[in-house]
C-alpha positions in Angstrom: -7.4 -18.5 22.3 -8.2 -16.2 25.3 -7.0 -12.8 24.0 -7.4 -11.1 27.4 -5.4 -13.7 29.3 -2.0 -12.5 28.1 -0.6 -9.6 30.2 1.2 -8.0 27.3 2.0 -4.3 27.4 0.3 -1.7 25.4 1.8 1.6 24.2 1.2 4.6 22.2 3.5 4.8 19.2 3.9 7.0 16.1 6.1 7.1 13.1 6.7 9.7 10.5 4.6 9.6 7.4 6.4 12.6 5.8 6.8 12.8 2.1 10.1 12.6 0.3 11.3 16.1 -0.7 12.3 15.1 -4.2 13.8 12.5 -6.4 17.5 11.9 -5.7 20.5 12.2 -8.0 20.7 8.9 -9.9 24.5 8.7 -9.5 24.5 9.1 -5.7 22.5 6.1 -4.5 22.0 7.9 -1.3 18.7 7.2 0.4 17.7 4.5 -2.0 15.3 2.0 -0.5 17.6 -1.0 -1.1 20.8 0.8 -0.2 22.4 0.0 -3.5 24.0 2.4 -6.0 21.4 1.4 -8.6 18.5 3.9 -8.4 16.3 1.8 -10.5 16.8 -1.3 -8.3 17.3 -4.8 -9.6 13.6 -5.3 -10.3 13.0 -7.9 -7.7 11.3 -5.8 -5.0 14.0 -6.4 -2.4 14.1 -2.7 -1.6 10.7 -2.9 0.1 11.5 -5.8 2.5 13.4 -3.6 5.0 11.6 -4.0 8.2 13.4 -1.8 10.7 16.4 0.4 11.2 19.4 -0.7 13.3 17.6 -3.8 14.5 15.0 -1.7 16.4 11.4 -2.7 16.0 9.3 0.2 14.7 6.5 1.7 16.7 2.9 1.5 15.3 2.0 4.2 12.7 0.5 7.4 13.9 -2.3 7.2 11.2 -2.4 11.0 10.6 -5.2 13.5 11.3 -8.0 10.9 11.4 -6.8 9.5 14.7 -6.3 11.2 18.1 -4.5 8.4 19.9 -2.8 5.1 19.0 -3.1 2.1 21.3 -0.2 0.0 20.1 0.0 -3.7 21.3 3.5 -3.4 22.6 3.4 -1.0 25.6 1.2 -0.5 28.7 -0.4 -2.9 31.2 -3.9 -3.9 30.0 -5.2 -3.0 33.5 -4.8 0.6 32.5 -5.7 0.1 28.8 -8.2 -2.8 28.7 -9.2 -2.4 25.1 -6.6 -3.4 22.5 -5.8 -5.4 19.4 -3.9 -8.6 19.8 -2.3 -10.8 17.1 -2.4 -14.6 17.3 1.3 -14.6 16.1 4.0 -12.0 15.5 5.2 -13.7 12.2 3.1 -15.1 9.4 4.1 -16.9 6.2 2.5 -16.3 2.8 -0.4 -18.6 2.5 -0.9 -19.0 6.2 -3.4 -17.1 8.3 -2.8 -14.7 11.2 -5.7 -13.5 13.4 -6.1 -10.0 14.9 -8.6 -9.8 17.8 -10.0 -6.5 19.1 -11.2 -7.2 22.7 -13.3 -4.6 24.5 -12.3 -4.9 28.1 -13.7 -1.5 29.0 -17.0 -0.7 30.6 -18.3 1.3 27.7 -19.5 0.3 24.2 -17.0 0.9 21.4 -18.3 2.4 18.2 -16.4 1.1 15.3 -16.6 -0.4 11.7 -15.3 -3.9 11.2 -14.9 -3.1 7.5 -12.5 -0.3 8.3 -9.3 -2.4 9.0 -6.0 -1.2 7.6 -2.6 -2.6 6.7 0.6 -0.5 6.4 4.2 -1.5 5.6 7.4 -0.1 7.2 10.2 0.7 4.7 13.3 2.7 5.6 11.9 4.6 8.6 8.4 5.4 7.1 5.0 3.7 7.1 3.2 3.3 3.8 -0.5 2.6 3.6 -1.2 -0.6 1.6 -4.8 -1.8 1.9 -7.7 -1.7 1.5 -8.3 0.6 -1.4 -11.9 1.2 -0.1 -14.4 -0.1 2.4 -18.1 0.0 3.4 -19.0 2.5 6.0 -21.7 1.2 8.4 -21.6 2.1 12.1 -21.0 -1.0 14.2 -20.5 -1.6 17.9 -18.4 -3.8 20.2 -20.1 -4.3 23.6 -18.1 -4.5 26.8 -16.7 -7.9 27.2 -17.0 -8.8 23.6 -14.3 -9.3 20.9 -14.0 -9.3 17.1 -11.5 -11.2 15.1 -10.1 -10.6 11.6 -8.4 -13.6 10.0 -5.9 -12.4 7.5 -4.2 -14.6 4.8 -1.4 -13.1 2.7 -1.7 -14.5 -0.8 0.3 -13.5 -3.9 -1.1 -16.1 -6.4 -2.1 -14.5 -9.7 -1.1 -10.9 -8.8 0.5 -10.3 -12.2 -2.5 -11.6 -14.3 -3.4 -8.0 -15.1 -6.5 -7.8 -13.0 -6.8 -5.2 -10.2 -4.9 -6.1 -7.1 -7.1 -5.2 -4.2 -7.1 -7.0 -0.9 -10.5 -8.5 -0.4 -12.7 -9.8 2.4 -15.6 -8.9 4.6 -15.5 -8.1 8.3 -13.9 -11.5 9.3 -12.0 -13.2 6.5 -9.4 -11.1 4.6 -7.2 -12.1 1.7 -4.2 -9.8 1.7 -2.9 -9.7 -1.9 0.3 -8.3 -3.3 2.6 -8.1 -0.3 6.3 -8.9 0.0 8.4 -9.7 3.0 8.8 -7.2 5.8 7.2 -5.4 8.8 3.5 -4.6 8.6 0.9 -3.0 10.9 -2.7 -4.0 11.2 -5.2 -1.5 12.6 -8.7 -1.2 13.8 -10.4 2.1 14.7 -13.2 3.4 16.9 -14.3 5.5 19.9 -16.0 4.9 23.2 -19.5 6.3 23.1 -19.4 7.8 26.5 -16.1 9.5 25.8 -16.5 10.7 22.2 -14.9 14.0 23.0 -11.7 12.3 23.9 -11.2 11.5 20.2 -10.8 8.6 17.8 -8.6 5.7 18.8 -6.5 3.4 16.5 -5.9 -0.1 17.9 -2.8 -1.4 16.2 -0.2 -4.1 16.2 2.9 -4.8 14.1 3.8 -8.2 12.6 6.3 -9.8 10.3 5.5 -11.3 6.9 7.8 -14.1 5.4 7.1 -14.2 1.7 8.8 -14.4 -1.7 10.1 -11.0 -3.0 7.7 -9.3 -5.4 9.1 -9.1 -8.9 8.6 -5.9 -11.0 7.8 -7.4 -14.4 5.0 -6.4 -16.8 1.6 -8.1 -16.1 -0.2 -10.4 -18.4 -2.4 -7.5 -19.5 0.3 -6.2 -21.8 -0.6 -7.8 -25.1 1.9 -6.3 -27.5 4.5 -3.6 -27.7 6.2 -1.5 -30.4 8.6 1.3 -30.7 7.3 4.6 -32.1 9.6 7.5 -33.2 8.2 11.0 -32.9 8.8 13.9 -35.3 11.5 15.3 -32.9 13.4 12.0 -33.0 12.4 10.8 -29.5 11.3 7.2 -29.1 8.3 5.9 -27.2 7.6 2.3 -26.2 3.9 1.8 -27.0 2.1 -1.0 -25.1 -1.4 -2.2 -25.7 -3.3 -3.5 -22.7 -6.2 -6.0 -22.5 -7.6 -4.3 -19.5 -11.1 -2.9 -20.1 -13.9 -4.6 -22.0 -14.0 -3.3 -25.6 -17.7 -4.0 -25.7 -18.4 -1.9 -22.7 -19.8 1.4 -24.0 -18.7 3.2 -20.8 -15.0 2.4 -21.3 -13.1 4.8 -23.5 -9.7 4.4 -25.1 -7.0 6.2 -23.2 -3.2 6.8 -23.1 -1.3 6.4 -19.9 2.0 8.1 -20.7 5.1 7.8 -18.5 8.4 9.6 -18.9 11.6 8.9 -17.0 12.7 12.2 -15.5 16.4 12.7 -14.7 16.1 16.3 -13.5 12.5 16.9 -12.4 11.2 20.5 -12.7 8.1 20.3 -10.5 6.2 22.6 -8.3 5.6 20.0 -5.6 6.7 16.8 -4.0 6.7 13.5 -5.9 4.6 10.7 -4.6 7.0 8.1 -3.3 5.8 4.6 -4.0 6.9 1.2 -2.6 6.4 -2.0 -4.5 3.1 -3.0 -2.7 1.6 0.3 -3.6 2.8 0.2 -7.2 1.2 -3.2 -7.6 -2.2 -1.7 -6.8 -1.8 0.8 -9.6 -1.8 -1.5 -12.7 -0.9 1.1 -15.4 1.9 2.6 -13.4 3.3 -0.8 -12.5 3.3 -1.9 -16.1 4.7 1.4 -17.4 7.7 1.4 -14.9 8.3 -2.3 -15.4 8.4 -1.8 -19.2 10.7 1.2 -18.9 13.1 -0.8 -16.8 12.9 -4.0 -18.8 13.1 -2.4 -22.3 15.4 0.5 -21.3 12.8 3.0 -22.4 12.7 6.6 -21.4 9.1 7.0 -22.4 6.2 4.5 -22.3 2.7 4.8 -23.5 0.1 2.3 -22.4 -3.1 2.3 -24.4 -6.2 0.7 -22.9 -9.9 1.2 -22.3 -10.9 2.8 -19.0 -14.3 3.7 -17.5 -13.3 6.4 -15.0 -13.7 10.1 -15.5 -11.4 11.8 -16.1 -9.6 8.9 -17.8 -7.6 6.7 -15.4 -8.8 8.9 -12.5 -8.1 12.5 -11.5 -5.1 11.6 -9.3 -3.1 9.7 -11.9 -1.3 12.6 -13.5 1.8 13.8 -11.6 5.4 13.0 -10.5 6.2 9.7 -8.9 9.3 8.4 -7.2 10.1 4.7 -7.1 13.5 3.4 -5.9 14.9 6.9 -6.0 14.0 7.4 -9.7 11.5 9.9 -11.0 8.7 9.3 -13.4 6.2 11.9 -14.8 2.7 10.6 -15.7 0.3 12.3 -18.1 -3.1 10.8 -19.2 -5.4 11.6 -22.0 -8.3 10.2 -24.0 -7.7 8.7 -27.4 -10.1 8.9 -30.4 -12.0 5.7 -31.2 
């Protein structure tokens, strides 16, 4: 396919990435992602399939402080913006492949990193970063007249087996795991070497994914559960996880403790999560799924973990999912 032959328009688009101010009143239903009166949702992930508001296609994300200008596929004549990212299709089904080609039609060499692709999802007026969780950081180049193509295949097989969900691939072939239906954006990034002072460019395009809804159920890593009553009479659902090799001396036993919070008292903003993000955080996914499935106000997942501090320094805090609040605390357990 000749990606420079199409005289599509390019544009510069941005969308708000602002955080939600706080968790909503459970009885109101206002602002919930699925528009229902059930703040916990129905567990099937349908709240995250909303692609646009009022039938209007969203612009590309603005990508925050790391980008000075966004070159969005739908917009300006390529005669005035000759370097852009073009999709092979605008809609892809799960299991099929969509290609994104970055074509350098400019007279200057583009400095970039083909590992540094990015996928975001649009839900209720906001873009949410989905993948990747990390990437290699070599400096690469795209010469004038050259192009580079990423072939992306959405694939949800085995996403609840308890293993880490992390979209994988090198600089060409990408398996995009754990994604439900809706509107997404694919992005490349770089700058022209002769115009570095003009800033970093994001080359982006939106596309639609047709897939089965993601279902919020505990993963296969949850081996057993039991109810534990504390001295104060409160009850905790204790779940033991098979994640973490017990023979690995670098993995320590830890407790991932989640509490459902009806009236949060917090000196900051909760982290709003959509289903695709939650799925990439196995302990939080399992804890919320168990809380909803077992009608538990407190869940403790016990498993072995090799990070320091246990489960990572960013795990503790307040989260919002489907307009419901959850507080997470983590701690190490004795052997």
